[in-house]
C-alpha positions in Angstrom: 0.0 0.0 0.0 2.8 2.4 0.9 4.4 1.8 -2.5 1.2 2.4 -4.3 0.6 5.7 -2.4 4.2 6.7 -3.3 3.6 6.0 -7.0 0.4 8.1 -6.9 2.1 11.0 -5.2 5.0 10.9 -7.7 2.5 11.0 -10.5 0.7 13.9 -9.0 4.0 15.7 -8.6 4.7 15.3 -12.3 1.2 16.4 -13.3 1.2 19.4 -11.0 4.7 20.5 -11.5 3.8 23.3 -14.0 1.6 24.9 -11.4 3.8 24.4 -8.4 5.6 27.7 -9.1 2.3 29.6 -8.6 1.9 28.4 -5.1 5.3 28.1 -3.6 5.8 31.9 -3.3 2.8 32.3 -1.0 4.8 30.9 1.9 6.5 34.0 3.4 9.3 31.9 4.8 10.2 30.6 1.4 10.5 33.9 -0.4 14.1 35.2 -0.7 14.7 39.0 -0.3 16.2 39.1 -3.8 16.9 37.0 -6.9 13.4 36.2 -7.9 12.2 37.2 -11.5 9.8 39.9 -10.2 12.3 41.4 -7.8 13.6 44.2 -10.0 15.4 47.1 -8.3 15.6 50.3 -10.4 18.6 52.5 -9.8 19.1 56.3 -10.0 21.3 56.2 -13.1 18.6 54.5 -15.3 19.9 51.0 -14.6 18.3 48.1 -12.9 19.3 45.2 -10.8 17.8 41.7 -11.3 19.1 38.3 -10.2 21.8 40.2 -8.3 23.2 41.7 -11.5 23.2 45.3 -12.6 22.4 45.6 -16.3 25.0 47.7 -18.0 27.6 47.4 -15.2 27.8 43.7 -14.1 29.8 41.5 -16.6 29.3 38.1 -18.0 32.0 37.0 -15.5 29.8 38.3 -12.7 26.9 36.2 -14.1 29.1 33.2 -14.2 30.2 33.8 -10.6 26.5 34.1 -9.7 25.1 31.1 -11.6 28.1 28.7 -12.0 30.7 27.7 -14.5 28.3 25.9 -16.9 27.8 29.0 -19.0 27.9 28.3 -22.7 29.4 31.2 -24.6 28.6 31.7 -28.3 27.7 34.2 -31.0 24.0 33.7 -32.0 22.8 35.2 -35.2 20.2 35.0 -38.0 21.4 35.5 -41.6 20.2 39.1 -41.5 21.8 40.0 -38.1 25.3 40.7 -36.9 24.5 38.5 -33.9 25.1 38.8 -30.2 27.5 37.3 -27.8 25.4 35.3 -25.4 26.0 33.3 -22.3 23.5 30.4 -22.0 22.4 28.3 -19.0 20.2 25.3 -19.6 19.0 25.5 -16.0 19.4 28.0 -13.2 17.5 28.6 -10.0 16.4 32.3 -9.5 15.3 32.3 -5.9 13.2 29.2 -6.1 12.2 29.6 -9.7 13.9 27.3 -12.2 14.4 28.1 -15.8 16.8 28.8 -18.7 18.9 31.9 -18.6 20.5 33.9 -21.5 22.9 36.8 -20.7 23.7 39.1 -23.6 27.0 41.0 -23.7 27.2 44.7 -24.6 29.8 44.6 -27.4 30.2 46.7 -30.6 29.2 45.1 -33.9 32.7 45.3 -35.2 34.1 43.4 -32.2 31.4 40.7 -32.6 32.2 40.5 -36.3 35.9 39.8 -35.5 35.0 37.2 -32.9 32.8 35.5 -35.5 35.6 35.4 -38.0 37.9 33.7 -35.4 35.3 31.3 -34.3 36.6 27.7 -34.5 33.2 26.2 -35.0 29.8 27.4 -36.4 26.7 25.3 -36.4 23.0 25.7 -37.1 20.5 25.8 -34.1 16.9 26.3 -35.3 16.1 27.0 -38.9 18.8 29.4 -40.2 20.0 30.6 -36.8 23.7 30.0 -36.4 25.8 29.6 -33.2 29.5 30.3 -33.4 31.7 29.0 -30.6 34.1 31.6 -29.4 37.9 31.2 -29.5 39.5 31.0 -26.1 40.9 34.5 -26.1 37.6 35.9 -27.3 35.8 34.0 -24.5 37.9 35.9 -22.0 37.0 39.2 -23.7 33.3 38.3 -23.7 33.3 37.5 -20.0 34.8 40.9 -19.3 32.0 42.7 -21.2 29.1 44.3 -19.4 25.6 42.8 -19.6 23.2 44.5 -22.0 20.2 42.2 -21.5 19.0 39.1 -19.6 16.4 36.7 -20.9 14.7 34.1 -18.5 12.4 31.3 -19.6 10.7 29.7 -16.5 10.4 25.9 -16.6 6.9 26.2 -15.2 4.0 27.5 -17.3 2.8 30.9 -16.1 -0.7 32.2 -16.5 -1.8 35.8 -16.7 -3.3 35.9 -13.2 0.0 34.9 -11.6 1.9 37.3 -13.8 -0.3 40.2 -12.8 -0.1 39.2 -9.2 3.7 39.1 -9.1 4.5 41.9 -11.6 1.5 44.1 -11.4 -0.5 45.6 -14.4 1.7 46.4 -17.4 2.1 49.9 -18.8 1.4 48.6 -22.3 0.4 45.4 -24.2 1.6 44.6 -27.7 0.4 41.5 -29.5 2.9 40.3 -32.1 1.0 37.1 -33.1 -2.2 35.2 -32.5 -0.7 33.5 -29.4 2.0 35.9 -28.2 1.3 39.1 -26.3 4.0 41.3 -24.8 3.4 42.8 -21.4 5.6 45.9 -21.1 7.0 47.4 -17.9 9.3 50.2 -19.1 9.9 51.7 -15.7 11.5 48.4 -14.7 13.0 47.5 -18.1 10.9 44.3 -18.5 9.2 42.8 -21.5 7.2 39.7 -20.5 6.1 37.7 -23.5 3.0 35.7 -22.6 2.7 32.7 -25.0 -0.5 30.6 -25.0 1.3 27.9 -27.0 4.7 27.8 -25.4 6.9 29.0 -22.5 6.9 32.6 -21.3 9.9 34.8 -22.0 11.1 37.5 -19.6 13.5 40.0 -21.2 15.3 42.5 -19.0 17.2 45.6 -20.0 18.1 48.8 -18.2 15.0 51.1 -18.1 17.0 53.8 -19.8 17.4 51.4 -22.8 13.8 50.1 -22.9 12.8 52.1 -26.1 15.3 50.0 -28.1 13.6 46.8 -26.8 10.1 48.1 -27.6 10.8 49.4 -31.1 11.0 46.0 -32.9 7.9 44.8 -31.1 6.0 47.9 -32.2 7.2 47.6 -35.8 6.1 43.9 -35.9 2.7 44.8 -34.5 2.3 47.9 -36.6 1.7 50.2 -33.7 3.2 53.6 -32.9 6.9 53.3 -32.5 6.8 56.0 -29.8 6.1 54.7 -26.3 
């Protein structure tokens, strides 16, 4: 009987896993003082701090010290883009929220182009998106670069009610497809993409640079480019 109960409980844990994130944070003892996706600190100079990192000041090396040595460094680009140097984590824990993390370096296009030319290996990821592995010396330069943006993809599915509870009402909503709507929080430098057919994507930039994040969304949706 005990074995049967254990099997049932395990099955319930698997089935209820996607909604567990919604309830764990209601226990006051379980909530950290910082490091959770909705704990965004805005700073006087137009920057923000999230996950313990200050966008525009903290480096990829700081992110690696924060989340561990498993960071995968590469240049990621579509055929029409110069690409970005990104540090990727398959799984991190932000407070008690688990998810994928992508940290984008703030580097000039000319520097990225040189890194791409020196890349020892380039491969395709999805469709025509390419990933170029950095040379060792370029990896050191990338780690020293400041962080321009952070993207976080929670492992658990979020619904709009939970998002509004934790992040509050957005300043603006932009729908870019039938199943993707972007909830914009410019004062905190956050674009939260709510996807009814996939995982949610949280994109963080310094509030002072939020217009650059909003512009392509506005263009895609055909709305006024001015915030």
